[in-house]
N, C-alpha and C positions, 0 to 999 in steps of 0.2 A: 319434396319423398326422394329419399335415393334409396336402388335398392346397394346392399354389402353381400348378401349371396344369391341366387337361387332361391332359395325360401325366407329371408329378411326380405321386412319392409325398415329403414330408420327413419323418423322423424325426428322433428323438431318435442321436447316436452314436455306434456302441458301440465298443470292444476290433476285431470283427473287418473294418470298415468300415478302420483305420488304413493297407493296403496300399494301398485303394484312394486314398486320401486324397490318401499323399503324391505315386502318382502324378498325380494333377487336378493337386498344389499344383507337382509339379515342372514339367510341360506346363503350368503356366500362368506363369510362373517364366524360362519357355523363351522367351514372347511379350516381353517383356523387350529380350531379342537388338535388339531393331527397333531401340533406342531408349536401352542403357544402353553402355558403350563398346564397342568395341572384341572385342576376348579373355572379355570378361564371361562368367561360366557358372552357372547356375542352378545353387544345391548340391543335392548329388544328392539320391536315392530310396531308398538307406536310410537315412545322416543319417533326413532326414526322419517317417521308416515312423517309426523311435523314434521322435521329437519325439512323435510323437502318440501312438505308446504309452505315453508319459506323458503327456502330455497326457492324457488321457485317462483316465485314472484320476483325476483332481485335482477334488473333487468340489462346489467352488465356477465350476466353467469352465461355463459354460454354450453344447453345440455341435450343431449343426444342416444331417443331410445333404442333398441330392435325389437320385433318383433317378430315368429313366428309365425306361420302362415293357418296355425293356430288361434289365432291375434294371442297367443302368453306372452307374454317376456321378457329377455332372452338375451339381454341385451345393457348395458345403459352409462355413458359419457359423461362430465361436464371438468368443465376450468371457467376460471375466472380470474380477475389481473391481483395477482397479490400483491399480498402489504408486506408493510413492512412487523409489523404482532402477528401474523397469523390470520387472525377476521377480522383484527383489524388494524388503522395507523392507516395512516395517508399508500397509493399504490405503489408500486417500485415500479417504476418505466424504466420500459419493455418487459418486463419479467409474464408471463404470467402459470394460473399454476393448478394443476392439474389437481382437484379435489375426488373423482373417481373414477374409478373406468370397475365395469363390473359383467363377472361374465356369469352363466351360470352355468355349476363342474358337468353337470352331459352335458357342454360344449363349449368346453376347453378342448385348446387347440385342434380348432377347426379356425381363425383368423381369422374369428367376429375383436376378439378386443385388437391385435393389432391393426385389421383396417378400420376401430372408430377409433384407435386415439391418431391411426395416419392422421384420421379425416380432423380427430379434435387438432395437431400439428399445425395441418394445410388456412383451419380453418385462424388456429394464432396467428399464424405471419398472415394472410392474407387482412388482419384486428393489427396488422404496427408490432407483430409483439416476436425479439430479436432471438430472446433464453428465454426456457421454461421449465420448475421447477414442481415434486415432488414428493411425497412421503409415502414410505414405508414398512410396516414396523418386520424387521433386525433379522429377525426367522424367517421372512415371509420367501416360500417359493415363488411371489411372484418377481420378488431381482434377479432372478435369471431370463424371466419374461420381459424386461426393463432393461436389462443391460442388451439383448438379441438383439431392441427397437432400439441403439445408439445411447441409454439414455447413463449415465457415470452417479457412480455414490459423489457425493461435491463436499461430503463433511459435514456436515446439521445432522445434528441427531439429538430426542429429547424420547420425555415418553406423555405417552398417549391420555392426557382423562378420558376422553372420547371411550377408547377400548384398552386402560388396563395394562399395555406392551410399550414396547421401547419402540423408538420407530427411526429412522435412517431417511436422511435424504437424496436424492438423483436432481439433475439437470440436464439441459438439456439442449446444443446454442439449436436453433430453429430458421 
């Protein structure tokens, strides 16, 4: 366990964290309504929980969760080896994929996201990765955050079947 801030404890995610992780993601994705198309809806809690139950069993995935003193989950970060075809295909040599970075809205601007992202990047370097990639919605305010953290748009674009939003790719040399 490491401490990111005085009132936070960061540790490796466990299977029993999946419900809280899913709830945090749905709350985070719900903030997209501020800029997403008018009738847009985030993926539901049950599906997201099921996905985390699967992800947390993956041996090549790095996932950390941050808890406040009261025990509430306030942030999560996760990465894994990048693959040639998203979730399928052989790994891309030397490339890691940041799949998730969520912080409870009440904690935005407190340095939690940048601290977790720095921890993830350090773990990627220690695992021998030279480059990292991620996807974020094309209209998301998070793009500015990633750019402040040294990430740059890399020209990749796609339509997310999961989020029903256009996405843009970012990359960073580790």
